[in-house]
N, C-alpha and C positions, 0 to 999 in steps of 0.2 A: 434517561438519555440513552440512546442507542450507541452502536458502535459503527464508526465508518472505516472502511477499508481504503487504503491509499492506492490501491490499483484495482482493476477489474479483472475478472477471468479472461476477457478478451484481450487485455494488455498483456497478460501472462502467456496466453497461447500465441500471440503474434510476435512476441519478443524473446521467446525462449525455445528450447528444444522439446517442450511438451506438445504432444500431438493435438491437433485441433479437434480430434474425436474423443478426447478424454472427458469424462463426466465432470461437468461444472460443479456439481454438489460436492464431489470429492475434493476438488482443488480449493473450494472456499475455505475448508478447514486448514489447509496447508498455508494459505495466504494469511489467515488470521494468526496462526501459530508463528509464522516467520515474522510477522509485523509485531507481535507481542514480545517475542523472545529478542530479536535482533534490532529492529528499527527503534523501538522504545528505549532499548539500552543506549544506542547511539545518540539519540535526540534528547533524552532525559524527560522526566515527567511533565515539566511545565510546557515545553515546547510540543511535545507529543500531544498533550491535552489540548493545546491552542489549535493545532491543525485539525484534531477531532472535531472541535467545536465549529471551526469555520466550515468544514465539509457538511457537518449535520445541518448547520444553520443556513447553508447555501450561500455563504458569503465568500467562498474561496475566489471567485471570479471578480470580486469587487476591485476597483483600482487601488484602493488603499492596502489591499492584501496581496499586491503583486509579487512582493518578495517571498511570501509564504508559498504562493503558487509556483513560483520559479523554483523554490527549494524542493517541493514536492514533485514537480514534473521533471526536472533536470537531474535530481540527485537522489531523492528517495525512491521513486519509481524503479529506476534501474537497479538499485540496491535490493529492494524488496523482491523484484523478479528473481534475481539470483539467489537470495536467501530462501525464497519459496522452493526453487528447484533443489537446493541443498536439503530441505526438509521432506520434499516429495520423494526423491530419490535417495533411499538409505544407503 
């Protein structure tokens, strides 16, 4: 099973102070680090794994998973963008 990130590099660049010209490969590491350290801590293992599974299986947009999608889009994404900036800018 692969790993799904809750935000994209595009999300990060559009909604943060990180420059659009910053190398995407460098940012991926910091997104993953922030997600593993901070987001997983707040969500707990079961919810974190459930969201991972929904994204990997392509089921996040299913009507039955609307609450998970709202959680990710409205709450987790903004948190992860800020936590990624914290990790990126020492």
